[in-house]
N, C-alpha and C positions, 0 to 999 in steps of 0.2 A: 243460704238465700242459692233459689239456684239463678242461672243465666240462661236466655233465650241462646240457641247454638247459630242466631246468627250475628249474633251482637259482638262473640268476640273476631270475626272476620270484617266486621262493620269498621269497629273501632282501631284492626290493623292497617285497613285499607287508610282510613282519615290520618292516623301517624302518619305513613308512607307519603299520602298526598303531601303534607305540613313539610316532613322533613324535605321531601323533593323540592317543592316551592324556597323553602324558606336559605338552603342551601346548595352551592353549583361547586363544581369539581373544577379549576383550570390548573392545568398542570404548570407548574411554575417555572420561568425562564431559565436555563442554565448557563451559564458562561464556564466554561472549566479550564483557567489558569494554572498552567504548571505541571497539569494531566494529560492524556492523551484524550480526546472527546471517543465515544461511540462508535464513530465513524471510523475514526483511526484505528480503532481497537479490529474494529472489522474489517477492515483493506488487512491490517498488520498480520491480522491471524488468515485472509485468505492468500498473502503474499509467501507465509513462513508453511501455508498448508502444500505451497507448489516443488517446495523442495521434500517434502513425507510423500507427495506424490508420485518423483521421478525415484526415491527409493524403491517405493511399491512396483512402480510399475518394472525395476532393472530386479527384486528378487522374488517376486510373486506374479509372473506372466499371466499366469490361469485366471485371475482374479477380474473382474470388471470394472476400468477405470471409473475413478468418482468425479472428476472436472470434467472429460469432454469426452467426445466418439472423433475417432476417422483424423483427418488432415488438422484439424485444431489439438485434438491432444500432442499430434508428433510437433507440429510446431514447439508447441508449449515445453516438452520433456527436451528437444534440441536446443533449443534457448537455455536452458537450464544447465545444461552440460558443459553448453561453450562457457557457459561467462564461471563455470567452475573451472575448466580448463583455464579458462583466461583470468581466475582471480588473481597467481601472482603477482604476474605481470601491471595487471591492471592497478591492485595498491600499489606495488612500486613505483610506478607513473602518477599515481595519485601522491605518496608522500614527497614523492620529488620533484612534484610541481607542477610538472608538465600537462597533468589532465586535471580539471577542477570540475565538480559537480554542480550542474544548472540547475536554475529552478523548477524549468523546466522536467529534470527527472535524467535527463542524458548528459553523457559526457561531455564535454568540448575543451579542446585544447586550450592551455595556457601557455608558460614558460616564457613571460614575461621577465629580464632581466636575468638570463639562465642561457649559457653557453647553448649554441646550436649540436640540436646531437648528429651523433655520426648517422651517417646512412643507414646499416641498417636498425639503428634504434629507432629512428625516423620511421621506416617502413611499418617495424613493427607497432609504435605508435600509431599511427594511420592504418593500418587495420583493423590494431585493437579497440580503438573505438569506432568504425564503421561495424564492428561486428558486436560492442559490446550492445550502443545504439537501436539497431537491429533487435536484437536480443531484449533488451529493455522495451523497444514499440510491442513486442509481443506479448510479453508479462502484461503491460500496460494495459492492452486491448483485451487481454483477458481477463482484469480485471471490472472494465468498465462492462463487459458482457455480464459478472457475477453481480455488480452494482449497478444494474440499470437504470435503476431510480436518482442515481447521485449526481453530480452537476460533475461535471466533467474534468473544469478547470479545478474543483476541493479534491477530485479523485489524483488529479498530476500533482498537486503541491503535496498530499499524503505520501505520494509515492515517491519525488524527490525528496521527503523529509527521509524515508526511510533508506535511499541510496545514500544521503548524506550522515545519516548516523551509521551506517556501515564504513562510511570512508575511516581512513587511517587518519592517527594523527599528525599533522603538518598540511595536510588537504586542501584546498580552495574550493569554499562552498561559497554559494552566491545566496544571499539573503534575500526576502520576503521584497524590498525595495531593490534589489537588483544589486546590490555592493558585492564586493567580493572580501572575504577573508580567510584567513588561517585558523583551520581549525584545531 
């Protein structure tokens, strides 16, 4: 039996029409518990790329930068360098309870119940907190520019979570409801 060359395309068209009308695709609502969301993974990847970019900038100066040009790039690289330079003091002051990781992604002074620090340590604490918060603002600003479609509050929450994850054991961290606990 021979079919007309117009029959097969007509049958395919009818089937596609019927299938298209009878089933619709809807993306399921995804609730992630205990794992990072897609946005958190994207922001974490971007955050981690900052350190790789610093390594590339210091190792291969002739290659173009993948992140930015001009002053924006320089500000970010300076912030990363200074954070690395201050890292030991920052971790020591966090672990000792003098500083805390706030839900805003910034460092705040804690120290309740602790003896007042010596003057030299007090100056270090103030300088370090000021520099660290400036550097974090630069990094957060860069994350906002790289993820413009995302809600700023959500980016801040994710950024703060990254900082809290990096904090040493014994550091004060602020919860989503504003409560403070030791890590």
